[in-house]
Structures are given as C-alpha cells and as structure tokens.
N, C-alpha and C positions, 0 to 999 in steps of 0.2 A: 687350277691352282696357280698361285703366284707366291713369290717370296717377298716378305717385308723385311727390310734391312734396317735395324735400329742401331745407331751409335750406342756403345755401351761404356759407361763411365764408372770407374771404381778403382780400388787399389788391388784387391785380391779376390780369388775364388779358390775353394778347395780343389785339388787336382781331380778328385773323383766327386764331381758336383752335379752330375746330370740328373739324378733323381731329385735332389733338393731344388734345382732350377725348375724342373717340371712341376713340382709342387707349388713353388712360388708363382709361376706363370698361370697355373690353373686356378689358384686362389684369386689372382688379380683379374683373370679373364676366364670365368667358368665355362664359357662356350667352347673353349679349346678341347676340353675333355669329351665333348659330345660329338666331335667330328673325328671318325677313325682315320682319316687321311691327314689331319693336321699334324705338323711335324716341327721339331726344333733342330736346327743345324748345330753340330758341336761348336762350342766356343773355343776359339784359338787362345791358348795361354802362352806366356813366356816359357820357353823350354827350360827344363831343369828338374831337380828332384826335391827342392825345398817345399815345405808345406806351411801355409797355403801358397798357391801359385800366384805369381804376379800377373796382373791383367794388363795386356798391352794397351798403349794409348790409342791404337787403331782397332781395338777389339770391337766386334759387332755381334749383335744377337739377331739371328735370322730365323723368322718364322715362315713356314710354308703353310698357307691356308687357302681355302676355297676363295675364288675371286669375290664371291658375294659376301664373304665374311671379312674382307680386308678392311672395310671402313670401321667395323666394330673393333678389330684388332689394333687399329691405329690409336685407339683410346689408351693403349699402354704408354704412349709417348708422354714423357714427363713423370712417369711413375718411378719410385724407388723400390726395389725388391730386396727382401732379406733372403739370401741364399746361404743357409747353414751358418748364419751369423755374419756373413759378408754382405755389405750393402752395395748394390749396383743400381745405377740410374740409367733409364732408357731415354735416348734422345728422339728426335723426330725421324720417322722411318722414310725410306725410299722404297717404292714398289719396283720389283724386278721380275720380268717375265722368265718363265722356265725355257731354257734353250736346249733342244735335243742335240745330242752329240753321239758319234759312233762309239765312244768309250765313256763309261760312267764309273764312278768310284764311290764306295761308302766306307767310312773309317771303321765302323763297327756294325755288324749284323748279328742279331741274337740267334744263337744256335740251339737254344734250349739245352738238352742234355746230350746232343749229338757230337760225335767226333767229326773230324774233317770230312771223311767220306760221307757220313750221314748228313752233315751240313750241306755239302754240295748237292746231294740227292734231293734234300728238302727244297733248296733254292731252285733246282731244276723243275720241281713240281709247281712251285709258286710262279715261276716264269711261264710255264706251260699254261697255267690258268689265265695269265695275262696275255697269252698268245704272243709271247716274245721268244724269238730264237736268237741266241748269241753264244759266244764263248765265255766261260766263267773261270776266273783265276782267284784262288783263295789265298789270302795273306796270312799273317801270323795270328795265333790265338791271343785273346785278350780277356780281361775280366773287368766288370763294372759293378758298383754297388747298385742293387735294384730295390724295389719297394719292399720286398720281404725275403729276398735271397740274392746271392751274388750271381750276376748274369755272366755267362761265358759266350763268346762269339768270335768272329773273325772279320778282318777287313775283306772286302770283296770288290773285284773289278769285273765289269762286264764289257766286252768289246765285240765289234762286228755288228753293232745295232743299226737297224734302220730307223729313220726319223720318227715314225709313228710309234714304234716299239719303245724307243728311248723316252718319248714323252710319257708313255704309260708307266714306265719304271719310275720316272721322276715324280709323277703324281701319286702313285700307289706305294712306292717303297717296297721293301721286302722284310719279312720277319716281324717281330713284335716291338713294342716300346718306342713308338715313333716320337713321342714327346720327350724321350730321353736322348734323342739324336741317333737312335739305332735304325739301321736300314734306310737312312736318308742319303740319296745319291746326288752327286754333282758331276758336271762334265769334267773330263780329264784328258790331257793331251796325249798320254801314252800309257801303255801297260807296264812301264818299267818301274813305277813307284809303288807298286803293291807291297805292303809290309814295311815301307820305309818312312811313311808319314806318321808322325806322333799324334 
C-alpha cells in the first residue's frame, strides 16, 4: 500500500462530508470500491462550527491504495468532484510510502453499536487477527453520517508497536468504512493527543 497525496482546491466542504466524498471518489474511480484495503484519509478543514466548512489552501486529499493500483488512481488528477454540492478540484498527486512508527493514531474508528468497553474488545480481536500486540488508548466518542445510518465510533491510539506490526495496521486499518476515512491510521509522535484532535 502507498499513499497518493492530491492537492485539493476548492472553497468549502460540508463538515460531515465523508460519505459524500466516498461516493464522489468511487464514481470517478470505480476500482476503489473493489479493494477492501483502499482508504481515504480524513480531509483537514478550517476549524470552526460554521456550515459549510472552509477548505484550507493547504488541504490535501490522501488516498491509500495498493501499489499496483497507484497508476490507475493517479487518473483522478485534474478531476473536479461534486461533494454534496461543493466542487473540489484534484491536483497532481505525490506518492508517499507508508512509514511504520511505534505510535499510530486514527481520528475515527467505527464502533458499530458497541460502547467503549465493547469497542476496545473488538479492536483487540482485530489486532489479534493481524498478529499485532500493542497498547490501546480510546479517545472520545464521535458520530458521522453514514450510507444508511449514523456511525458511532472513537478516536484510537495504538502504541508500543513493532515495525512489522505497525505496517500491518497501516495497510489493513481497523473497523469498517475505510473509504469514509474510518480506521485509517497515521504515525503519531506521542500518546498525549488522543481525543484532542478535531
């Protein structure tokens, strides 16, 4: 897996835009929906409560795709997507390797109907299937608009990871709805920021 980093040009996006963005991307690149490991990183928006949210001039759309699918995904360059009525234009991407780190962070991991205790237990089971041993720190509860119902989940930090295990987490993610940016992990410098990142 590799990350493709597209410059993202536009004025606004809905604050809760992840499902609409996933739909727009799979319409433009149908192969994304066929790869269960393909993922979309959350797009950083200008902080605030206004609706729609302003899109930062430095905003990026980051796709995590199989290395063999990277050339096909680069065909998104130059496309303009309609995301719930907001137009965003994709620039030419740069390819970025996944870098394992002892601490990884995901802004939102889908918990299904589980509470925090059930969520951590389910994550423990998924990590065991990936043969990953680490410490888990659950952040705050959050909600996102999903395809047919509201998703509930938590931010999650994993630390004490060995290099090979960290790479498996980066490639596979945890939970469902990867194209909505759920369960997509990135390296993090410390465990202090769980629950603090918007």
